[in-house]
KENU-138591 format. One record per residue (C-alpha): residue number from 1; residue in three letters; x, y, z. Coordinates in nm, 2 decimals. Each point is the difference from the previous one (the first is absolute). Example, Ala and Ser with C-alpha at 12.3 -4.5 7.8 and 13.67 -1.06 7.14 Angstrom:
residues 2
{atom 1; ALA; {1.23; -0.45; 0.78}},
{atom 2; SER; {0.14; 0.34; -0.07}},
***
This chain:
residues 272
{atom 1; PRO; {0.63; -0.83; 0.65}},
{atom 2; GLY; {0.10; -0.03; 0.36}},
{atom 3; LEU; {-0.03; 0.28; 0.27}},
{atom 4; ASP; {0.27; 0.27; -0.03}},
{atom 5; ALA; {0.08; 0.27; 0.26}},
{atom 6; LEU; {0.02; 0.25; -0.28}},
{atom 7; ILE; {-0.37; 0.01; -0.06}},
{atom 8; ASP; {-0.15; -0.22; 0.30}},
{atom 9; VAL; {-0.05; 0.04; 0.37}},
{atom 10; ILE; {0.14; -0.32; 0.14}},
{atom 11; ALA; {-0.06; -0.16; 0.34}},
{atom 12; PRO; {0.22; -0.29; 0.10}},
{atom 13; ILE; {-0.19; -0.28; 0.18}},
{atom 14; ALA; {0.22; -0.21; 0.23}},
{atom 15; LEU; {-0.10; -0.37; 0.07}},
{atom 16; GLU; {0.09; -0.22; 0.30}},
{atom 17; ALA; {-0.04; -0.31; -0.22}},
{atom 18; GLU; {-0.03; -0.09; -0.36}},
{atom 19; VAL; {-0.35; 0.05; -0.16}},
{atom 20; ARG; {-0.14; -0.21; -0.27}},
{atom 21; ALA; {-0.14; 0.17; -0.31}},
{atom 22; GLU; {-0.35; -0.15; 0.05}},
{atom 23; VAL; {-0.01; 0.18; 0.34}},
{atom 24; ALA; {0.11; 0.33; -0.15}},
{atom 25; LEU; {-0.22; -0.02; -0.31}},
{atom 26; ALA; {-0.31; -0.06; 0.24}},
{atom 27; ALA; {0.11; 0.30; 0.20}},
{atom 28; LEU; {0.02; 0.24; -0.29}},
{atom 29; PRO; {-0.27; 0.28; -0.03}},
{atom 30; THR; {-0.27; -0.06; -0.26}},
{atom 31; THR; {0.10; 0.33; -0.18}},
{atom 32; ARG; {0.35; 0.07; -0.11}},
{atom 33; ARG; {-0.06; 0.38; 0.01}},
{atom 34; VAL; {0.03; 0.27; 0.27}},
{atom 35; GLY; {-0.23; 0.28; -0.12}},
{atom 36; SER; {0.12; 0.05; -0.36}},
{atom 37; LYS; {0.34; -0.15; 0.07}},
{atom 38; PRO; {0.12; -0.36; -0.07}},
{atom 39; PHE; {0.08; -0.20; 0.32}},
{atom 40; ALA; {0.22; -0.31; 0.01}},
{atom 41; VAL; {0.15; -0.26; 0.22}},
{atom 42; GLU; {0.32; -0.18; -0.06}},
{atom 43; GLY; {0.18; -0.28; 0.17}},
{atom 44; LEU; {0.37; -0.09; 0.03}},
{atom 45; ASN; {0.01; -0.35; -0.14}},
{atom 46; VAL; {0.19; -0.24; 0.24}},
{atom 47; ARG; {0.15; -0.19; -0.29}},
{atom 48; SER; {0.07; 0.25; -0.27}},
{atom 49; ARG; {0.07; 0.29; 0.24}},
{atom 50; HIS; {-0.19; 0.23; -0.23}},
{atom 51; TRP; {-0.29; 0.23; 0.07}},
{atom 52; GLU; {-0.31; -0.12; -0.20}},
{atom 53; VAL; {-0.39; 0.00; 0.01}},
{atom 54; PRO; {-0.10; -0.28; 0.23}},
{atom 55; SER; {-0.03; -0.32; -0.22}},
{atom 56; ALA; {-0.16; -0.32; 0.10}},
{atom 57; GLY; {0.24; -0.27; 0.12}},
{atom 58; GLN; {0.26; 0.24; 0.12}},
{atom 59; SER; {0.11; 0.12; 0.35}},
{atom 60; TYR; {0.11; 0.34; 0.11}},
{atom 61; GLU; {0.23; 0.13; 0.28}},
{atom 62; ALA; {-0.11; 0.37; -0.02}},
{atom 63; PHE; {-0.26; 0.21; -0.18}},
{atom 64; GLN; {-0.02; 0.36; -0.10}},
{atom 65; ALA; {-0.32; 0.20; -0.09}},
{atom 66; GLY; {0.00; 0.29; -0.23}},
{atom 67; VAL; {-0.21; 0.27; -0.15}},
{atom 68; GLN; {0.08; 0.22; -0.30}},
{atom 69; LEU; {0.09; 0.37; 0.09}},
{atom 70; ALA; {-0.16; 0.15; -0.31}},
{atom 71; ASN; {-0.17; -0.07; -0.32}},
{atom 72; ARG; {-0.20; 0.20; -0.25}},
{atom 73; SER; {-0.28; 0.02; 0.26}},
{atom 74; GLY; {0.24; 0.21; 0.21}},
{atom 75; ALA; {0.22; -0.04; 0.31}},
{atom 76; LEU; {-0.06; -0.24; 0.29}},
{atom 77; ASN; {-0.18; 0.20; 0.27}},
{atom 78; GLU; {-0.03; -0.03; 0.38}},
{atom 79; ILE; {-0.34; -0.20; -0.02}},
{atom 80; GLU; {0.15; -0.25; -0.26}},
{atom 81; PHE; {0.31; -0.03; 0.22}},
{atom 82; SER; {-0.22; -0.09; 0.30}},
{atom 83; GLU; {-0.19; -0.25; -0.21}},
{atom 84; PHE; {0.33; -0.16; -0.11}},
{atom 85; VAL; {0.10; -0.03; 0.37}},
{atom 86; ALA; {-0.33; -0.17; 0.09}},
{atom 87; LYS; {0.03; -0.24; -0.30}},
{atom 88; ALA; {0.36; -0.09; 0.07}},
{atom 89; GLN; {-0.06; -0.03; 0.37}},
{atom 90; ALA; {-0.30; -0.24; -0.06}},
{atom 91; PHE; {0.23; -0.21; -0.23}},
{atom 92; SER; {0.28; 0.00; 0.26}},
{atom 93; ASP; {-0.22; -0.12; 0.28}},
{atom 94; ALA; {-0.14; -0.28; -0.21}},
{atom 95; VAL; {0.35; -0.14; -0.08}},
{atom 96; GLY; {0.15; 0.06; 0.35}},
{atom 97; GLY; {0.22; 0.29; -0.11}},
{atom 98; THR; {0.11; 0.33; 0.12}},
{atom 99; PRO; {-0.01; 0.30; -0.24}},
{atom 100; ASP; {0.24; 0.29; 0.01}},
{atom 101; PHE; {-0.18; 0.31; -0.16}},
{atom 102; PRO; {0.19; 0.31; -0.12}},
{atom 103; ASP; {-0.10; 0.35; 0.12}},
{atom 104; MET; {-0.33; 0.11; -0.16}},
{atom 105; LEU; {0.09; 0.37; -0.04}},
{atom 106; GLU; {0.34; -0.09; -0.17}},
{atom 107; GLU; {-0.17; -0.24; -0.24}},
{atom 108; VAL; {-0.28; 0.23; -0.09}},
{atom 109; ALA; {0.25; 0.28; -0.08}},
{atom 110; ARG; {0.20; -0.25; -0.21}},
{atom 111; ALA; {-0.32; -0.08; -0.18}},
{atom 112; ARG; {-0.08; 0.37; -0.08}},
{atom 113; GLU; {0.35; 0.05; -0.12}},
{atom 114; LEU; {-0.01; -0.30; -0.23}},
{atom 115; ASP; {-0.35; 0.10; -0.12}},
{atom 116; GLN; {0.13; 0.35; -0.08}},
{atom 117; PHE; {0.29; -0.15; -0.20}},
{atom 118; ALA; {-0.23; -0.24; -0.18}},
{atom 119; SER; {-0.26; 0.27; -0.09}},
{atom 120; GLY; {0.26; 0.23; -0.14}},
{atom 121; HIS; {0.15; -0.30; -0.22}},
{atom 122; ASP; {-0.32; -0.18; -0.12}},
{atom 123; ALA; {-0.02; 0.04; -0.37}},
{atom 124; GLN; {-0.28; -0.14; -0.21}},
{atom 125; LEU; {0.03; 0.10; -0.36}},
{atom 126; GLY; {-0.29; 0.01; -0.25}},
{atom 127; PHE; {-0.02; 0.06; -0.38}},
{atom 128; THR; {-0.32; 0.01; -0.18}},
{atom 129; LEU; {-0.04; -0.11; -0.36}},
{atom 130; ARG; {-0.28; 0.19; -0.18}},
{atom 131; ALA; {-0.15; -0.07; -0.33}},
{atom 132; ARG; {0.06; 0.27; -0.26}},
{atom 133; SER; {-0.32; -0.07; -0.20}},
{atom 134; ALA; {-0.18; -0.33; -0.01}},
{atom 135; ALA; {-0.06; -0.18; 0.33}},
{atom 136; TRP; {0.15; -0.34; 0.06}},
{atom 137; SER; {-0.17; -0.32; 0.09}},
{atom 138; PRO; {0.11; -0.20; 0.32}},
{atom 139; GLY; {0.13; -0.28; -0.22}},
{atom 140; TYR; {0.20; 0.24; -0.21}},
{atom 141; VAL; {0.17; 0.14; 0.30}},
{atom 142; GLN; {0.07; -0.35; 0.15}},
{atom 143; GLN; {0.14; -0.12; -0.32}},
{atom 144; HIS; {0.26; 0.28; -0.02}},
{atom 145; ALA; {0.08; -0.03; 0.37}},
{atom 146; ALA; {0.05; -0.38; -0.03}},
{atom 147; ARG; {0.25; 0.05; -0.27}},
{atom 148; LEU; {0.21; 0.20; 0.23}},
{atom 149; GLY; {-0.02; -0.27; 0.27}},
{atom 150; PHE; {-0.31; 0.09; 0.21}},
{atom 151; VAL; {-0.22; -0.27; 0.13}},
{atom 152; SER; {-0.35; 0.03; 0.14}},
{atom 153; GLY; {-0.03; 0.13; 0.36}},
{atom 154; SER; {-0.23; -0.11; 0.29}},
{atom 155; LEU; {-0.27; 0.26; -0.10}},
{atom 156; PRO; {-0.18; 0.08; -0.32}},
{atom 157; GLY; {0.17; 0.27; -0.19}},
{atom 158; ARG; {0.34; -0.06; 0.17}},
{atom 159; MET; {0.31; -0.15; -0.15}},
{atom 160; VAL; {0.35; -0.04; 0.16}},
{atom 161; LEU; {0.35; -0.02; -0.13}},
{atom 162; PRO; {0.15; -0.28; 0.21}},
{atom 163; ALA; {0.34; 0.03; 0.18}},
{atom 164; ALA; {0.28; -0.23; -0.08}},
{atom 165; GLY; {-0.03; -0.19; 0.33}},
{atom 166; ALA; {-0.30; -0.22; 0.12}},
{atom 167; GLY; {-0.22; 0.16; 0.26}},
{atom 168; LEU; {0.12; 0.36; -0.04}},
{atom 169; PRO; {-0.22; 0.30; -0.06}},
{atom 170; PRO; {-0.05; 0.08; -0.38}},
{atom 171; VAL; {0.24; 0.25; -0.16}},
{atom 172; LEU; {-0.28; 0.20; -0.15}},
{atom 173; SER; {-0.38; -0.02; 0.00}},
{atom 174; LEU; {-0.24; 0.11; -0.28}},
{atom 175; GLY; {-0.37; 0.10; 0.06}},
{atom 176; PHE; {-0.30; 0.11; -0.19}},
{atom 177; ASP; {-0.37; 0.04; 0.06}},
{atom 178; THR; {-0.13; -0.30; 0.19}},
{atom 179; GLN; {-0.36; 0.04; -0.15}},
{atom 180; ALA; {0.15; -0.02; -0.35}},
{atom 181; ALA; {0.19; -0.31; 0.10}},
{atom 182; LEU; {-0.32; -0.16; 0.13}},
{atom 183; ALA; {-0.23; 0.10; -0.29}},
{atom 184; ASP; {-0.23; -0.25; -0.14}},
{atom 185; ASP; {0.16; 0.07; -0.35}},
{atom 186; PRO; {0.36; 0.11; 0.07}},
{atom 187; ALA; {0.05; 0.06; -0.37}},
{atom 188; GLN; {-0.26; 0.29; 0.03}},
{atom 189; ALA; {0.14; 0.14; 0.32}},
{atom 190; ALA; {0.20; 0.32; -0.03}},
{atom 191; VAL; {0.33; 0.07; 0.18}},
{atom 192; ARG; {0.14; 0.34; -0.04}},
{atom 193; GLU; {0.28; -0.01; 0.25}},
{atom 194; VAL; {0.23; -0.26; 0.16}},
{atom 195; SER; {0.20; 0.06; 0.32}},
{atom 196; LEU; {0.35; -0.13; 0.04}},
{atom 197; ALA; {0.14; -0.01; 0.36}},
{atom 198; LEU; {0.33; -0.06; 0.18}},
{atom 199; ASP; {0.02; -0.05; 0.38}},
{atom 200; VAL; {0.37; 0.10; 0.03}},
{atom 201; SER; {0.07; -0.14; 0.35}},
{atom 202; GLN; {-0.14; -0.34; -0.09}},
{atom 203; VAL; {0.21; -0.06; -0.30}},
{atom 204; ASP; {0.38; -0.09; -0.01}},
{atom 205; ARG; {0.21; 0.27; -0.17}},
{atom 206; ALA; {0.17; -0.27; -0.20}},
{atom 207; GLU; {-0.33; -0.06; -0.19}},
{atom 208; GLN; {0.03; 0.34; -0.15}},
{atom 209; PRO; {-0.36; 0.07; 0.06}},
{atom 210; PHE; {-0.01; 0.37; -0.10}},
{atom 211; VAL; {0.18; -0.08; -0.33}},
{atom 212; ARG; {-0.26; -0.27; -0.06}},
{atom 213; LEU; {-0.28; 0.23; 0.09}},
{atom 214; ARG; {0.11; 0.25; -0.26}},
{atom 215; GLU; {0.06; -0.26; -0.27}},
{atom 216; VAL; {-0.34; -0.16; 0.06}},
{atom 217; ALA; {-0.18; 0.34; 0.00}},
{atom 218; GLN; {0.17; 0.12; -0.32}},
{atom 219; SER; {-0.04; -0.34; -0.17}},
{atom 220; MET; {-0.36; -0.03; 0.07}},
{atom 221; ALA; {-0.08; 0.37; -0.09}},
{atom 222; GLN; {0.18; -0.05; -0.33}},
{atom 223; ALA; {-0.17; -0.33; -0.09}},
{atom 224; MET; {-0.35; 0.11; 0.12}},
{atom 225; ASP; {0.01; 0.36; -0.12}},
{atom 226; GLY; {0.00; 0.16; 0.35}},
{atom 227; ILE; {0.18; 0.26; 0.20}},
{atom 228; VAL; {0.17; -0.04; 0.33}},
{atom 229; THR; {-0.10; 0.25; 0.28}},
{atom 230; ASP; {0.03; 0.05; 0.37}},
{atom 231; ASP; {-0.30; -0.06; 0.22}},
{atom 232; ASN; {-0.11; 0.36; -0.07}},
{atom 233; GLY; {0.00; -0.05; -0.37}},
{atom 234; GLN; {0.32; 0.20; -0.07}},
{atom 235; VAL; {0.20; -0.17; -0.29}},
{atom 236; LEU; {0.33; -0.13; 0.14}},
{atom 237; ALA; {0.30; 0.13; -0.20}},
{atom 238; ARG; {0.32; -0.20; -0.02}},
{atom 239; GLU; {0.18; 0.26; 0.21}},
{atom 240; THR; {-0.27; -0.04; 0.28}},
{atom 241; MET; {0.05; -0.39; -0.01}},
{atom 242; ASP; {0.38; 0.05; 0.02}},
{atom 243; ASN; {-0.04; 0.23; 0.31}},
{atom 244; ILE; {-0.22; -0.26; 0.17}},
{atom 245; GLY; {0.26; -0.27; -0.07}},
{atom 246; GLY; {0.27; 0.21; 0.15}},
{atom 247; GLU; {-0.20; 0.07; 0.31}},
{atom 248; LEU; {-0.08; -0.37; 0.03}},
{atom 249; GLU; {0.37; -0.09; 0.01}},
{atom 250; GLY; {0.05; 0.23; 0.29}},
{atom 251; LEU; {-0.31; -0.16; 0.18}},
{atom 252; TYR; {0.15; -0.35; -0.06}},
{atom 253; ASP; {0.33; 0.11; 0.16}},
{atom 254; THR; {-0.17; 0.15; 0.30}},
{atom 255; LEU; {-0.21; -0.32; 0.06}},
{atom 256; GLN; {0.32; -0.21; -0.03}},
{atom 257; ALA; {0.20; 0.22; 0.24}},
{atom 258; ARG; {-0.28; -0.07; 0.26}},
{atom 259; ASP; {0.01; -0.38; -0.06}},
{atom 260; LEU; {-0.34; 0.02; -0.17}},
{atom 261; ALA; {0.10; -0.06; -0.36}},
{atom 262; ALA; {-0.30; 0.00; -0.23}},
{atom 263; GLY; {-0.13; -0.35; -0.06}},
{atom 264; SER; {0.16; -0.14; 0.32}},
{atom 265; ALA; {-0.22; -0.19; 0.25}},
{atom 266; LEU; {0.03; 0.29; 0.26}},
{atom 267; ALA; {-0.10; 0.27; -0.27}},
{atom 268; ARG; {-0.29; -0.22; -0.11}},
{atom 269; ARG; {-0.13; -0.03; 0.35}},
{atom 270; LEU; {0.05; 0.37; 0.10}},
{atom 271; PHE; {-0.16; 0.13; -0.32}},
{atom 272; SER; {-0.32; -0.21; 0.01}},
***
């Protein structure tokens, strides 16, 4: 996803002459981060007239450097802003450009405001599936999860329910004890609880992720003789789940009104 003034500080870089991509690529800093924030440079393609990440074989008539205002690590601060200026200036010097930096205090204030909004609207929901009596084996859990569409994740003891679109974050994730997943004899390993998680801002509302979270939890609990609880072990009643669902609808509306709809490229960047 390209730079966007809604969540990025952007510094335009004017050029006296076109610059080839090879020159720009050689001038880019080795790290694409400023402190804990992503840093990026885009070029205005001479032929397509679109902003893009510099790509071999292309030429550019202008550049812009950007750094993200906030993410889950917090708001961009003065030190990070200064590092951004240094990185963008070094790139500009290398390509013969002149950068125009926005006011630091204004941008840092904007970062704090965005961070405050994000912190107050960052929902990560978790249900826990607990065995009523006999413990489960890892294979038993995986078998039941696979029937509901889950596939193996990148880590042992983790499975994910893929989104409809390629390259998007999973709709839900499922996890159980890593040691049980790595046991020499998985059939003898005991799993007494399974976690189900939904990272609200990362998943498109149209996927109906909370409805699917409920369905998966209830279906697995029924099939595996378990109970559905919150993280503190309190059994989740239907009424509680209905209330959570209602609150989520309000959250979706708020994010959308801010042009940060759940599952959008901007939301995925901000809430990461």
